[in-house]
C-alpha positions in Angstrom: 0.1 -0.1 0.1 1.4 3.3 -0.9 2.5 6.8 1.1 0.8 8.5 -1.3 -3.0 6.7 -1.0 -2.3 6.5 2.8 -2.1 10.3 2.6 -5.1 10.6 0.7 -7.2 8.7 2.6 -6.3 11.4 5.6 -6.6 14.6 3.4 -10.0 12.7 2.9 -10.8 11.9 7.1 -9.9 15.6 7.5 -12.2 17.0 5.4 -14.7 14.4 5.9 -14.4 14.8 9.9 -14.9 19.2 9.1 -17.6 18.5 7.0 -19.9 15.8 9.6 -18.5 16.8 13.2 -21.4 15.4 14.1 -21.4 11.7 12.7 -23.0 8.8 14.2 -24.8 5.4 13.7 -27.8 6.9 12.9 -30.2 4.1 14.7 -32.1 5.3 17.7 -30.3 3.1 20.1 -29.5 3.4 24.4 -27.9 -0.2 25.1 -25.9 -2.6 22.9 -28.9 -4.8 22.8 -31.3 -2.2 20.8 -28.8 -1.4 18.7 -27.7 -5.3 18.0 -31.7 -5.2 17.4 -31.9 -1.9 15.7 -29.8 -3.6 13.5 -30.8 -6.9 12.4 -34.6 -4.7 11.6 -32.1 -2.2 9.4 -31.2 -5.0 7.0 -32.8 -3.7 3.5 -34.3 -1.1 5.5 -33.7 2.5 6.0 -32.5 3.6 9.5 -35.9 6.2 9.6 -38.3 3.3 9.2 -36.6 1.1 11.9 -36.4 4.6 14.0 -39.9 4.7 13.7 -40.9 1.2 14.9 -38.0 0.5 18.0 -39.9 3.6 20.8 -42.7 1.0 21.0 -40.8 -2.3 21.2 -37.7 -1.2 23.0 -40.7 0.0 25.3 -41.7 -3.7 25.4 -38.3 -6.2 25.0 -36.1 -4.5 27.5 -33.8 -7.9 28.4 -32.1 -10.8 26.5 -34.7 -12.5 28.2 -37.8 -10.6 26.0 -36.6 -11.5 23.0 -35.6 -14.8 24.0 -39.0 -15.4 24.5 -41.3 -13.5 22.5 -44.4 -14.9 20.4 -42.6 -15.2 16.9 -46.5 -14.3 15.7 -46.7 -11.2 17.7 -43.0 -10.9 16.5 -43.8 -10.7 13.3 -46.5 -7.7 12.7 -44.2 -5.5 15.4 -42.2 -6.2 12.9 -43.9 -6.0 9.4 -43.0 -2.4 8.1 -39.3 -3.0 7.9 -39.4 -6.3 5.7 -37.9 -9.7 5.7 -39.9 -9.8 9.0 -39.6 -13.6 9.4 -36.2 -14.0 8.6 -35.4 -10.6 10.8 -37.9 -12.6 13.6 -36.2 -16.1 13.6 -32.7 -13.7 13.8 -34.2 -12.2 17.3 -35.6 -14.7 18.9 -32.1 -16.9 18.1 -29.9 -14.1 19.4 -32.0 -13.7 22.6 -31.9 -16.7 22.8 -28.1 -17.3 22.7 -26.9 -14.2 24.2 -29.6 -15.7 27.5 -27.5 -19.3 27.1 -23.8 -18.1 26.5 -23.7 -14.2 28.2 -25.8 -14.0 30.8 -28.6 -11.8 28.4 -25.9 -9.0 27.7 -23.9 -8.8 24.3 -20.1 -9.6 24.3 -17.4 -6.5 24.0 -15.5 -8.8 22.3 -15.5 -9.2 17.9 -15.1 -12.5 17.7 -18.0 -13.8 19.9 -20.3 -11.4 18.5 -19.9 -12.0 14.5 -20.7 -16.6 16.2 -24.2 -14.6 17.7 -27.6 -15.1 15.3 -28.4 -12.3 12.8 -24.5 -10.6 13.9 -22.1 -10.7 10.6 -18.9 -9.0 10.0 -20.4 -5.6 9.7 -22.9 -5.7 12.4 -20.4 -7.3 14.6 -18.0 -3.9 14.0 -21.0 -0.8 14.0 -21.8 -2.1 17.9 -17.8 -2.0 18.7 -17.9 1.2 17.3 -21.1 2.6 18.4 -21.6 1.0 21.6 -18.1 -0.4 23.5 -16.6 2.6 20.9 -14.1 0.9 20.1 -11.9 -0.1 16.1 -14.6 -1.5 13.5 -14.4 -0.5 9.8 -18.9 -0.8 9.0 -18.9 -1.4 5.3 -22.1 -1.0 4.0 -24.2 0.0 0.6 -22.4 3.8 1.0 -19.2 2.6 2.4 -18.9 0.1 -0.5 -19.6 2.8 -2.5 -18.1 5.1 -1.5 -14.0 3.1 -1.6 -14.8 2.3 -4.5 -15.2 5.2 -6.1 -12.8 7.1 -4.2 -10.1 4.1 -5.3 -9.5 2.6 -1.7 -10.5 -0.7 -3.1 -11.5 -2.5 -5.8 -13.0 -5.4 -4.3 -16.6 -6.1 -4.1 -17.1 -8.3 -1.0 -17.7 -6.8 2.1 -14.8 -8.6 4.1 -12.9 -7.7 1.2 -13.5 -3.7 1.0 -13.0 -3.6 5.3 -9.7 -5.3 5.0 -9.0 -3.1 2.3 -9.2 -0.2 4.6 -8.1 -1.4 7.5 -4.7 -1.1 5.4 -5.2 2.6 4.2 -7.1 3.8 7.5 -4.9 3.9 11.1 -6.9 1.5 13.6 -8.1 4.8 15.5 -10.0 6.4 13.3 -11.9 3.1 11.7 -15.1 3.7 13.9 -14.5 7.6 12.9 -14.1 7.3 9.1 -17.1 4.6 8.7 -19.2 7.6 10.5 -18.3 10.0 8.0 -17.9 8.1 5.0 -22.1 6.7 6.3 -22.8 10.8 6.7 -21.6 11.0 2.7 -22.4 8.7 0.9 -25.5 9.4 2.5 -25.8 13.7 1.9 -23.9 14.6 -1.3 -22.1 10.7 -2.6 -25.3 9.3 -4.1 -26.0 6.3 -5.8 -27.4 7.5 -9.1 -26.0 11.0 -9.2 -23.2 12.0 -6.4 -23.1 16.1 -6.2 -19.6 15.8 -7.5 -20.1 19.9 -7.3 -21.3 20.2 -3.8 -18.6 17.9 -2.6 -15.0 18.5 0.0 -13.0 16.0 -1.0 -14.0 16.3 -5.1 -9.5 16.9 -5.9 -8.8 13.6 -4.3 -11.7 11.6 -5.8 -10.5 9.4 -8.5 -14.2 9.2 -9.6 -14.9 13.0 -9.4 -11.9 13.9 -10.9 -12.3 11.4 -14.7 -15.6 12.7 -14.6 -13.7 16.1 -14.9 -11.1 14.8 -17.4 -8.9 14.6 -14.8 -7.2 11.5 -13.3 -5.6 10.8 -10.0 -2.3 8.5 -9.6 -4.1 5.3 -8.0 -0.1 3.1 -7.8 0.1 1.0 -5.0 
């Protein structure tokens, strides 16, 4: 990995940090367990919709045991609007049961333990590590996947491979912050279909934007 690429990543992080000083996980939660449930519900669903559904859920289900013993048909109705409600219900109940059986009802502060839990993949585990436990993690969602490729940090399409490429470019201490500002930028400026390059604060460091303008960045590594 070239030092030039790392320097460009540092400039991008600095600019996005200034642009989005309040960047954070936009799922509403007060506990690691609530965040885990919110992440499961957010699959193929917007954070806005999830945040409309979770207040009633979090009032009714307050512990892992509550989720473990939830009535499947009832929970399906309660989360129906988030989509894929049957699969999400199975994962949520299984997660509650696993937490009760293995971790005394608590979400573990350990990445390797998290990814072994029902409904928790690498993306969700990283969200929990970053936003619930303030630990390093790179969250590769649809926005990060798009932006990381546009910015020339990776040529991969698989989320795990993108995560590993970014780990080599971004200092470990900045992984969480980088995840937050990139997602904010993807939602507010670097859209999937019509990126707002004219208003982009990192246009001069983005190879995708430079190509559109007839220029080209040196991406050698």
